[in-house]
MARMI-406375 format. One record per residue (C-alpha): residue in three letters; x, y, z. Coordinates in steps of 0.2 Angstrom, whole numbers, plus 2048, in hexadecimal, padded with zeros to 3 digits. Each point is the difference from the previous one (the first is absolute). Layout:
<sites>
ALAXYZ ...
</sites>
This chain:
<sites>
UNK72F57B395 UNK800800813 UNK80E80680A UNK7FE7F7810 UNK80D7F4805 UNK8007ED7FB UNK7FD7F9812 UNK7EF8087FE UNK7FB7F57F2 UNK8067F080B UNK7F680780F UNK7F18017F4 UNK8027EF7FB UNK8017FA811 UNK7F0809804 UNK7F57F37F4 UNK7F27F780A UNK7F97EF7FB UNK7ED7FD7FE UNK8037F5810 UNK80780F809 UNK7F280C7FC UNK7F47F780A UNK80A7FF80F UNK80680B80E UNK80B7FA80D UNK7FB805813 UNK808811803 UNK8058047ED UNK7FE8127FC UNK8018047ED UNK8068107F9 UNK7FA8077F0 UNK8067F57F2 UNK8097F480D UNK7FD7EF7FD UNK7FC7F480E UNK80D7F37FF UNK80F80C803 UNK7FA80B80F UNK8087F380C UNK8127FE802 UNK8097F37F7 UNK8027F080B UNK7EE800805 UNK7F37F57F9 UNK7FB8047EF UNK7EE8017F9 UNK7FC7EE7F8 UNK8028067EE UNK812803802 UNK8077EF80B UNK812800800 UNK8038107F8 UNK8017F77EF UNK7F18097F8 UNK805810807 UNK8118007F8 UNK7F97FA7F0 UNK7F380E800 UNK80D80D803 UNK80D7F97F3 UNK7F07FF7F3 UNK7FB812805 UNK8128067FE UNK8027F97EF UNK7EF8087FB UNK805811807 UNK8127FF7F8 UNK7F87FC7EF UNK7F480F801 UNK80D80B806 UNK80B7FC7F1 UNK7F18027F4 UNK7FB811808 UNK812806800 UNK8037FB7EE UNK7EF80A7FC UNK80580F80C UNK8118017F8 UNK7F98027EE UNK7F280D807 UNK80880A80E UNK8028127FE UNK80F809804 UNK800809810 UNK8038127F9 UNK7FE80A811 UNK814800804 UNK8048037ED UNK7F5810801 UNK80980680F UNK8117FC7F8 UNK7FA80B7F1 UNK7F980E80A UNK81180180A UNK80A7FE7F0 UNK7F780F7F9 UNK80280A80F UNK8137FD801 UNK8028067EE UNK7F6810804 UNK809803810 UNK8137FE7F9 UNK7FC8107F4 UNK7FA809810 UNK80980780F UNK8047F7811 UNK7F480B809 UNK7F17FA7F4 UNK8037EF804 UNK802802814 UNK7F180A7FF UNK7F67F37F7 UNK8077F380B UNK7F980980F UNK7F08027F8 UNK7FE7ED7FC UNK8067FC811 UNK7F380B809 UNK7F47F87F4 UNK8057EF804 UNK7FF803813 UNK7ED8077FC UNK7FB7F17F7 UNK8077F480C UNK7F780980F UNK7EF8007F6 UNK8037ED7FC UNK8047FD812 UNK7F1808806 UNK7F47F77F4 UNK8077EF806 UNK7FC806812 UNK7EF8037FB UNK7FF7EE7F8 UNK7FF8057EF UNK80A7F77F2 UNK80E8067F8 UNK7FF8007ED UNK80E7FB7F5 UNK7FF8107F8 UNK805809810 UNK80F7F4803 UNK8068037EF UNK7FF813801 UNK80A800810 UNK80D7F67FA UNK80180B7F0 UNK80181180C UNK80E7F8809 UNK8097FA7F1 UNK7FF8117F8 UNK805807811 UNK8117F6801 UNK8048027EE UNK7FD812802 UNK80A801810 UNK80F7F67F8 UNK80080A7F0 UNK80081180A UNK80F7FA80C UNK80A7FA7F2 UNK7FE80F7F6 UNK80580B80E UNK80F7F7804 UNK8068017F0 UNK800813800 UNK804803812 UNK80E80D804 UNK80A80C7F4 UNK7FF7F27F2 UNK7EF8087F9 UNK8078117FC UNK8117F77FA UNK7F47F87F3 UNK7F580E7FD UNK81080C7FC UNK8097F47F5 UNK81080180C UNK8107F87FC UNK8037F5810 UNK80C7F2805 UNK7F77F2807 UNK8027EF807 UNK7F47F27FB UNK7FC7EE7FF UNK7FD7F87F1 UNK7EF7F77FE UNK8027F87F0 UNK80F7FC7F4 UNK80680B7F4 UNK7F77FE7EF UNK8048077EE UNK7F380D7FB UNK7F77F97F1 UNK7FD8127F9 UNK8118077FC UNK7F980D7F5 UNK7F980880E UNK80F80380A UNK80E7FE7F3 UNK80D7F2803 UNK7FF7F080B UNK7F780580F UNK7FC7F580F UNK7F280280C UNK8007FB813 UNK7F280080C UNK807805812 UNK7FA80880F UNK809810807 UNK8057FE812 UNK80A810802 UNK80480F7F6 UNK8098107FF UNK7FD8107F8 UNK7FF813803 UNK80B7FF80E UNK7F67F580A UNK8007ED803 UNK7F17F5802 UNK7F87EF801 UNK7F27FA7F6 UNK7F77F17FA UNK7FB8037EE UNK8017F57F2 UNK8088067EF UNK8037FB7EF UNK8128027FC UNK8068047EE UNK8127FD7FE UNK80D7FE7F5 UNK8097EF7FB UNK809802811 UNK7F07FA808 UNK7FF7EF7F7 UNK8087F780F UNK7F380580C UNK7F77F2809 UNK7F27FE80C UNK802806811 UNK8118097FC UNK80380F80B UNK80780D7F6 UNK805814800 UNK7FE80A7F0 UNK7F98117FB UNK7F58087F5 UNK7F08097FC UNK7EF7FC808 UNK7F08047F5 UNK7EF7FB805 UNK7F87F07F7 UNK7EF7FF7F9 UNK7F27FF80E UNK7FC7EF805 UNK8107F97FB UNK8097F280A UNK81080B801 UNK7FC811808 UNK80F8097F5 UNK80E7FE7F3 UNK811802805 UNK80A8057F1 UNK8107F8807 UNK80F80C7FA UNK80D7F5808 UNK8047EE801 UNK7FA7F680E UNK80C7FD80F UNK7FD7EF809 UNK7FE802812 UNK7FC7EE804 UNK7F27F47FF UNK7F87F280A UNK8097EF802 UNK7EF7F77FA UNK80080B7F0 UNK8137FD7FC UNK7FD7EF801 UNK7F28007F4 UNK80980B7F5 UNK80F7F4800 UNK7F47F17FB UNK7F78097F2 UNK8118077F9 UNK8087EE800 UNK7F07F97F8 UNK80180D7F3 UNK8137FB7FD UNK7FB7EF7FF UNK7F48037F1 UNK80F8077F5 UNK8027EF7F8 UNK7EF7FF7F9 UNK7FA8077EF UNK7FC813800 UNK7ED7FD802 UNK8017F480E UNK80B80E808 UNK7F380D7FD UNK7F27F6806 UNK8057F580F UNK80580D80D UNK7EE8097FD UNK7F67F1802 UNK80A7FA80F UNK800811809 UNK7FA80D7F4 UNK8118077FA UNK7FD8077EE UNK8118097FE UNK8087F27F6 UNK7F28007F3 UNK8018077EF UNK7F680E7FA UNK7FA7F47F0 UNK7FB7F280D UNK7F880B80B UNK7F58077F1 UNK7FC7EE7FA UNK7FA7FC812 UNK7F780F801 UNK7F67FC7F0 UNK7FB7EF805 UNK7FA804811 UNK80F7F7808 UNK80880F80A UNK7F77FB810 UNK80B7F1800 UNK81080A803 UNK7F880A80F UNK7FE7F9813 UNK7EE7FD7FE UNK7F27F7807 UNK8037F17F4 UNK8127FD807 UNK7F9800812 UNK7F17F47F9 UNK80C7F47F8 UNK80C7FF810 UNK7F07FE80B UNK7F87F47F5 UNK8107F57FE UNK803800813 UNK7EE7FD805 UNK7FF7F17F4 UNK8107F9804 UNK7FB801812 UNK7F07F77FE UNK8087F37F4 UNK80A7FB811 UNK7F07FD808 UNK80180E80C UNK7F1809807 UNK7F880F7F7 UNK80680C80E UNK8117F9800 UNK8008037ED UNK7FA813801 UNK80E80380E UNK80D7F97F3 UNK7F980B7F3 UNK80180F80A UNK8117FD806 UNK8057FD7ED UNK7F88117FD UNK80880980D UNK8117F97FA UNK7FC8077EF UNK7FB810805 UNK81080280B UNK80C7FB7F1 UNK7F780A7F2 UNK7FF80F80D UNK7F1806809 UNK7FB80F7F5 UNK7ED805801 UNK7FF7F97EE UNK8067EE806 UNK7F680180F UNK7F08047F5 UNK8057F37F4 UNK8027F380F UNK7EF804807 UNK7F77FF7EF UNK8097F07FD UNK7FA7F880F UNK7EE8047FD UNK8017FA7ED UNK8077F0807 UNK7F37FE80C UNK7F28047F3 UNK8067F27F4 UNK8057F280D UNK7EF80380B UNK7F58047F1 UNK7F780B80D UNK7FB80F7F6 UNK7F680880E UNK80E7FF80E UNK80E8047F2 UNK7F68117FC UNK801803813 UNK8127FC801 UNK80480C7F2 UNK7F580F809 UNK80B7FC810 UNK8108007F6 UNK7FB8107F8 UNK7FB809810 UNK8117FA80A UNK80B8057F0 UNK7F88127FF UNK801801815 UNK8137FC7FE UNK80380B7F1 UNK7F380C7FA UNK8088057F0 UNK7FE7EF7F9 UNK7EE8067FC UNK80780A7F1 UNK80E7F47FA UNK7FC7F77F0 UNK8097F1805 UNK7F57FF80F UNK7EF8027F4 UNK8067F27F5 UNK8047F580F UNK7EE802808 UNK7F97FE7EF UNK8097F07FB UNK7FC7F8811 UNK7EE8047FF UNK7FF7FA7EF UNK8067EF806 UNK7F4801810 UNK7F18037F4 UNK8027F97F1 UNK8117F4801 UNK7F57EF804 UNK7F18057F5 UNK80C8037F0 UNK8087EE805 UNK7EE7F9800 UNK7FB8087F1 UNK8107FA7F6 UNK8007EE809 UNK7F17FD7F2 UNK80D7FF7F3 UNK8107FD809 UNK8097F780D UNK7FF807811 UNK813804802 UNK7FF8097EF UNK7F0809805 UNK80780580F UNK8118077F8 UNK7F480B7F5 UNK7F580580B UNK80D80980B UNK80680D7F3 UNK7EE8027F8 UNK7F9807810 UNK80E809806 UNK8028097EE UNK7EE8047FF UNK800809810 UNK8118097FD UNK7FF8057EE UNK7F4810805 UNK80F806809 UNK80E7FB7F6 UNK7F980A7F1 UNK80081080B UNK8137FD801 UNK8037FD7EF UNK7F27FF7F3 UNK8037F07F8 UNK7FA7EF802 UNK80B7EF800 UNK7F77F77F5 UNK80A7EF804 UNK801802812 UNK7F47F2805 UNK8097F37F6 UNK812807803 UNK7FC7FE812 UNK7F97EF7FF UNK80F7FA7F6 UNK80B80780D UNK7F67FB810 UNK8097EF801 UNK812807801 UNK7FD80E80C UNK7FD7F6810 UNK80E7F57FA UNK80C8107FF UNK7F980780F UNK8027F280D UNK8107FB7F8 UNK808811801 UNK7F9803812 UNK8097F0805 UNK80F8057F8 UNK7FF81180A UNK7FE7F6810 UNK80E7F47FD UNK80C80D7FA UNK808804810 UNK8027EE806 UNK8037F67EF UNK80680C7F2 UNK8037F17F4 UNK7EF7F9803 UNK7F98117FE UNK8098027F0 UNK7F97F27F8 UNK7ED806805 UNK8048107F9 UNK8057F87EF UNK7F17F5802 UNK7F480E803 UNK80980B7F2 UNK7FD7F37F1 UNK7ED800801 UNK800814800 UNK8047FE7ED UNK7F07F97FD UNK7F7810807 UNK80C80C7F5 UNK7FB7F57F1 UNK7EE801803 UNK803813802 UNK80A8047F2 UNK7F47F37F4 UNK7EF807806 UNK806812800 UNK8057FE7EE UNK7EF7FB7FA UNK7F380B7F8 UNK7F680B80B UNK80B7FA80F UNK7FB811807 UNK7F18087FC UNK7FE813801 UNK7F080480D UNK7F680F804 UNK80980B80D UNK7FA805810 UNK7EF7FC809 UNK7F77FB7F0 UNK80E7F47FC UNK7FF7F9811 UNK7ED7FE7FE UNK8027F87F0 UNK80C7F4808 UNK7F57FB80E UNK7F27FD7F3 UNK80B7F57F5 UNK8057F680F UNK7ED7FE807 UNK7FD7FB7EE UNK80D7F2800 UNK7FA7FA80F UNK7EE8007FB UNK8047F77F1 UNK80A7F3809 UNK7F17FD80C UNK7F37FE7F1 UNK80B7F57F7 UNK8037F580F UNK7ED800804 UNK7FC7FB7ED UNK80D7F17FF UNK7F77F8811 UNK7F07FF7F8 UNK7FA7F07FB UNK7FA7FB7EE UNK7EF7F97FC UNK7F07FF80B UNK808803810 UNK8088107FB UNK7EF8067F7 UNK7F67FD810 UNK80D80880A UNK7FE8107F5 UNK7EE7FE802 UNK801800813 UNK80C80E7FF UNK7F280A7F7 UNK7F27FA80A UNK80A804810 UNK7F7811803 UNK7EF7F97FE UNK8027F280C UNK80780C80D UNK7F080C7FD UNK7F67F0803 UNK80A7FC811 UNK7FD810805 UNK7ED8007FD UNK7FE7EF808 UNK809808810 UNK7F580F800 UNK7F07F3800 UNK8077F580D UNK80880C80D UNK8027F380E UNK80B7F57F6 UNK8138047FE UNK8068007EC UNK8107F87FE UNK80B80A7F5 UNK80E7F47FB UNK8118077FA UNK7FE7F97EF UNK7F280D7FC UNK80B80E808 UNK80F7FB7F7 UNK7F67FE7EF UNK7FA812802 UNK811806803 UNK8057F77F0 UNK7F28097F7 UNK806811806 UNK8117FC7FA UNK7FC7FA7F0 UNK7F58107FD UNK80E80B807 UNK80C7F77F4 UNK7F58027F0 UNK7FD812805 UNK813805804 UNK8097F67F5 UNK7FC8097EF UNK804811809 UNK8107FA808 UNK8057F97EF UNK7FC8117F8 UNK80880980D UNK8107F67FF UNK8018027EC UNK7FD812802 UNK80E80280D UNK80C7F67F5 UNK7FC8097F1 UNK802812809 UNK8117F9807 UNK8057FB7EF UNK7FB8117F8 UNK80880980F UNK8127F67FE UNK7FF8037EC UNK7FB814803 UNK80B80380F UNK80C80A7F4 UNK7F080D7FF UNK802804812 UNK80E80B801 UNK806813800 UNK8147FE7FE UNK8097F27F9 UNK8147FD801 UNK8037F57F2 UNK80C7F1802 UNK80C8057F1 UNK8107FA808 UNK80D80B805 UNK7F98107FD UNK7EF80B802 UNK7EF7FF7F7 UNK7F380880B UNK7EE8037FA UNK7F380C808 UNK7EE7FB7FB UNK7F78107FA UNK7F17F97F8 UNK7F87EF7F9 UNK80D7F97F4 UNK80A810803 UNK81080380A UNK80F80C802 UNK8117F57FF UNK811805809 UNK80E7F87F8 UNK8007F07F5 UNK80E7F4807 UNK80E7FA7F6 UNK7F67F57F2 UNK7F08037F7 UNK7F97EE804 UNK7FD801812 UNK7F9811800 UNK7F57FB7F2 UNK7F97F1808 UNK7FD809812 UNK7F580C7F7 UNK7F67F57F6 UNK7FE7F5810 UNK7F9811809 UNK7F58047F1 UNK8088107FA UNK7FC8067EF UNK805812800 UNK80C809809 UNK7FF813802 UNK812803807 UNK80F7F67FE UNK80E80780D UNK8127FA7FD UNK807807810 UNK8138007F8 UNK80A7F77F3 UNK8067EF806 UNK7FC7F17F8 UNK7F77F980E UNK7F280D7FF UNK7FF8047EE UNK8057F07F7 UNK7EE7F8801 UNK7F780F7F9 UNK7FB7F77F0 UNK7F67F4809 UNK7F6810808 UNK7FC8047ED UNK7FC7F07FA UNK7EE8017FB UNK7FC80E80A UNK7FD8137FF UNK80D80A809 UNK7FB813803 UNK80F808805 UNK8137FC806 UNK80880980E UNK8127FC803 UNK81080580A UNK8128007FC UNK811808805 UNK8048017ED UNK7FA80A7F3 UNK7FF7F27F3 UNK7F57F0804 UNK8067EE7FC UNK7FE7FC7EE UNK7F47F1804 UNK7F480C80A UNK80180D7F1 UNK7FC7F37F3 UNK7F27F980A UNK7F8812803 UNK8028047EE UNK7F77F07FA UNK7F180580C UNK8008127FA UNK802806811 UNK80A80F806 UNK8067FD812 UNK80180E80C UNK80C80380F UNK7FB7FF811 UNK80480E80C UNK7FA803811 UNK7F180A801 UNK7F87F77F2 UNK7EF7F9804 UNK7F17F77F8 UNK7F17F6801 UNK7FA7EF7F8 UNK7EE7F9805 UNK8017FB813 UNK812805803 UNK809811800 UNK814802800 UNK80D80D803 UNK8138017FC UNK80A802810 UNK8127FD7F9 UNK80C8057F6 UNK7FF811804 UNK80B80D7F5 UNK80D80180D UNK8007ED801 UNK8007FD7EE UNK8127FA7F7 UNK8057F380D UNK8037EE7FD UNK7F17F67F7 UNK7FA7F9810 UNK7FF811809 UNK7F58077F1 UNK7F37F3802 UNK7EE807801 UNK7F8800810 UNK7EE7FE7FE UNK7F380380E UNK7EF7F77FB UNK7EF802808 UNK7F57F37FC UNK7ED800806 UNK7F57F2801 UNK7EE7FF7FB UNK7FA803813 UNK809810800 UNK8107FB80A UNK8128047F9 UNK8117FA804 UNK8108087FA UNK80E7F67F7 UNK8118077FE UNK80C7F97F3 UNK811803801 UNK80A7F87F1 UNK8117FD805 UNK803810809 UNK80F7FE80C UNK803806812 UNK8078117FC UNK7F48057F4 UNK7F27FA809 UNK80680C810 UNK80180E7F4 UNK7EE7FD7FA UNK7F97FF813 UNK80980F805 UNK7F88097F2 UNK7EF7FB805 UNK803807811 UNK7F37FE80C UNK7F37FB7F1 UNK8067EE7FF UNK7F07F77FA UNK7F77F1809 UNK8057F07F7 UNK7F77EF802 UNK8097F77F5 UNK8138037FB UNK8097F77F1 UNK8117FE809 UNK80E8087F4 UNK80C7F67F5 UNK7F87F0804 UNK805800812 UNK8128047FC UNK80B80680F UNK8048107F6 UNK7ED805801 UNK803802812 UNK7F280380D UNK7FD813800 UNK7EF7FE7F9 UNK7FA7F180B UNK80680A810 UNK7F88117FA UNK7EF7FA7F8 UNK7FC7F180B UNK7F47F77F3 UNK7F47F5805 UNK8077F27F5 UNK8107FE7F4 UNK8017F77EE UNK8107FB7F9 UNK8007F97ED UNK80F7F67FF UNK8057EF7F6 UNK8017EF808 UNK8127FB804 UNK80780F7F8 UNK8148037FF UNK7FF811809 UNK7FB7FA811 UNK7F080A7FF UNK7F880480C UNK80E80480C UNK7FF7F9812 UNK802813806 UNK7F08057F7 UNK7F67F2807 UNK807803811 UNK7FA811801 UNK7EF7FC7F8 UNK7FF7F480F UNK80680C80C UNK7F280B7FB UNK7F37F47FF UNK7FD8027EE UNK7F97F07F8 UNK8087FE7EF UNK7FA7F77F0 UNK80C7F97F3 UNK7FE7FA7EF UNK80E7F3801 UNK7F67F880D UNK7ED8017FC UNK8028047EE UNK7F480D7FA UNK7F980A80F UNK7EF8067FF UNK7FB80F80B UNK7ED804803 UNK7F880E80A UNK7F17FA80A UNK7F780880E UNK80F80C803 UNK80D7F1800 UNK80C7F97F5 UNK7FD7EE7FB UNK8107F87F8 UNK8007EF7F8 UNK8097F87F1 UNK7FA7FD7F0 UNK7F87EE7FE 
</sites>
């Protein structure tokens, strides 16, 4: 399709000479190349006889214009179907993205050095191109592309280096490196969000992204511009975006490449200093909106704030899990979909009012700016706004080639604005979803229109294209496939724009017309019940969340499955369009003979070199169709086999996940039940919980068939009551127990007599080894024996070795109380062991104290405790100490049976599926 302006076509139509004109030339006429004789004179002078009165000229112009317009329409349709995507800028965006990912894990000096090198290379290349131009040589497309790429890399390297240096300028770098305790003043860059992993920190914790503006520590006060992630107690629940607050805590470095430079473990409640008036206005509107949702049903109260402005704090955990299993979680985040609905609605509304396209675009941009300001201009919201705008442009214009260019520009602009977006999964998923819409959104709709009406085909094309591109990344976050994601999104799609637009209108009218806003809130809340019903219904269906292969192999398998879906859809649409009968048979014959026909045309062209061979577009299209068909038939079986293998591997991984563990804390309720793996189907068991059933079930799930040593730390029912479950169907080698009394409880004596086992008393200095585990008793000593039953608990130090030779130490403390723990630690003197995992004494009770936490400083802690117990375990003082010392804690009352695996020198903690 030609890119020249339309007036050229009309000028070409005017330059048409009649046969009479061809035989005449007026006196003094000079004709340029291709210039018709009749138009070389100014208008108003006498015209050639063939154009008397101008009527012939007007008729010829109109006829020619209609012909050209018709030809342009045909060519436009043909070019639209055969045009190739312009991948040059997309390649530059991908190169810049990978560069930023690498630089974020390097130092600022590396980034600035690379920026200087690229700048020098750009100057040299530019000078060389200027010199070639002066010498009259043409500049190739490759040279210009290379210059653009080098300049882009220089810009990204410079921005990344400057931002890295800004983050760590001044004494803040030393403060983070030494894990110093500081008093800071910071500005919140997000709302407080409840931690979704309470097992890691213990209790209800809140996360706040913030930027340190000043800090004081080590006797000095200094300014900074360092982004941090604040980990705070429930007192941080009320922190909102743009709040300026003062607090204190310990700074530790975060992982390389993280969006936050450090983690601030806050030990003090936030003290509000102030916030901008605009932020206060937005906070009041959002709070009033949430208050207005209280009359709604519980599911509507949980979903509406999330679908309106991304607030998921009102959502229940049960509904959140259902949304995740059905692939609807993205509806509760401020994503490109929200921006797309808003832009599309405003754009179509403006066009329905018969305004120009430019005016409609301005209205859409204004609405988007207002939405971003209302939702808050966080980096994720800005990213969603840009990607949503690109997605709407792709769908409304249907220009896949231009849309890919727009997407590439958007990626580059966002990376320049915030380089740390390169490593965020939300950014990656947003780009992939938009890319799916750009590349396959309209194609999927065309394929589906072979069977469905266009509105329904469009509705199905969007989730299919987005899901295919996002699934390879989603399985990296959670190795499972939401099998019903596409139908769930299709069913939810009709109400999502209604909820979004109505909620936005309610937020806009809330300061002016609160009564009308209340009606709109209620009107927006009722459709969310449909979304909740879809999530709950589909999540309860069989295979709602299919287990999948983990890691890179799972991502490749998911990509293969998505490619197979698109190929199958394309082939099905192609087969559906074939005509039956003789015409279809002739078409197949021509398709098979096309290579021969092309070879014949080439031979004829070679025999007659003077004649030009016209190669019609139909021949090119047919060749591409043949290639696509051949690729489809070649790749489809491989993709199907790869997808099936990935699904089967994921199923076996999900069912055999209990085999990958070294230490397990069984969920036995209010009690202890620790299992240490010593070999295939063999283990060492420490305590058995209060009842036999849960302990027996846990050992069955873990695949334990024989127990080398059963240790009963002391004679309290929550530690020995389930010992019969250990003996049930298993061989037990020996029993080691502790007690302050000379006589054992009757049920213990009877069970041991029934099993024919003579128990032994545990005392300090006793040690042993079983398979991959070795153990030694640290307590009770002879001096410490004879106290209460808790203080007579056996304290066991166990060292577990993995297959690769790595080892970690586990300290099991029974119900040892604070005073006895202090005596034990003083007895160890300077030989206190290095502990990787500490079982917190007495289920986290207050009388267990914090001596061992402060002295041993373990890498992680484990609390075996019953859910909603009557004792108040674990105590807030213990959880506070764990948080203060930055010790992650895993609790059986939160995640059930805890599995600890030693892999590559790291502890991987999961729950039993």
